[in-house]
C-alpha positions as CSV (number, residue, x, y, z in Angstrom):
1,X,87.0,66.6,90.6
2,X,85.6,67.7,87.4
3,X,87.8,67.8,84.1
4,X,86.6,69.3,81.0
5,X,87.7,68.1,77.4
6,X,86.6,67.9,74.0
7,X,83.7,65.7,73.3
8,X,84.2,65.2,69.5
9,X,87.6,63.7,69.1
10,X,90.1,61.7,71.3
11,X,93.2,62.0,68.8
12,X,96.3,63.4,70.6
13,X,96.1,67.0,69.4
14,X,92.2,67.1,71.0
15,X,93.4,65.3,74.3
16,X,95.9,67.9,75.3
17,X,93.2,70.5,75.5
18,X,91.9,68.6,78.7
19,X,91.9,70.9,81.6
20,X,90.3,71.4,85.1
21,X,89.3,75.0,84.3
22,X,86.5,75.1,82.3
23,X,86.9,78.8,81.3
24,X,90.2,78.0,79.7
25,X,88.7,75.6,77.1
26,X,85.3,77.6,76.9
27,X,87.5,80.6,75.9
28,X,89.3,78.3,73.0
29,X,86.1,77.1,71.8
30,X,84.6,80.6,71.6
31,X,87.2,82.2,69.9
32,X,87.2,79.7,67.1
33,X,90.8,78.2,67.8
34,X,89.6,74.6,68.6
35,X,87.4,74.5,65.1
36,X,90.3,75.6,63.4
37,X,92.8,73.0,64.9
38,X,90.0,70.4,64.5
39,X,89.7,71.1,60.7
40,X,93.5,71.3,60.2
41,X,93.6,67.8,61.5
42,X,90.8,66.9,59.2
43,X,88.0,66.6,62.1
44,X,84.8,68.5,61.4
45,X,83.7,69.9,64.8
46,X,80.1,70.1,66.0
47,X,78.0,72.9,64.5
48,X,76.8,73.9,68.0
49,X,79.8,75.0,70.3
50,X,77.7,73.8,73.2
51,X,78.5,70.2,71.9
52,X,82.3,70.9,72.0
53,X,83.0,70.2,75.7
54,X,82.4,67.4,77.9
55,X,82.7,67.1,81.4
56,X,83.9,64.0,83.3
57,X,84.7,63.1,87.0
58,X,88.3,62.3,87.7
59,X,89.7,60.6,90.8
60,X,91.9,62.5,92.8
61,X,94.1,61.9,95.7
62,X,95.9,64.3,98.1
63,X,99.6,64.1,99.0
64,X,98.8,63.3,102.7
65,X,96.5,60.6,101.6
66,X,99.3,59.1,99.4
67,X,102.1,59.8,102.3
68,X,99.8,57.8,104.6
69,X,98.8,54.9,102.2
70,X,102.4,54.3,101.0
71,X,104.4,55.4,104.2
72,X,106.2,58.0,102.6
73,X,108.4,59.9,105.1
74,X,110.2,62.3,102.6
75,X,110.4,63.4,99.1
76,X,113.5,64.4,97.5
77,X,112.4,65.3,94.2
78,X,108.8,65.8,92.5
79,X,108.8,66.1,88.8
80,X,105.0,66.7,87.4
81,X,104.6,66.4,83.7
82,X,101.8,68.9,83.1
83,X,102.1,69.3,79.4
84,X,99.3,70.1,77.2
85,X,98.4,71.1,73.6
86,X,98.1,74.8,72.6
């Protein structure tokens, strides 16, 4: 699966923008909010907006795969931490 993230910074404020939805990140780049946030964190963004985003492949596993691999029969509670930086 493709994940999209900022290509020019790996600080915490920047990594929180990573998303599986390219349009979400592109809209933030196009609006100027990423450049503003970068500069407020003393990071100079690329001159060309095309250089803001990089695509990386991330490994994914389905619930059915995990259930079978780890012999899981039942889940009582599932907590997902999907926090981002916006």
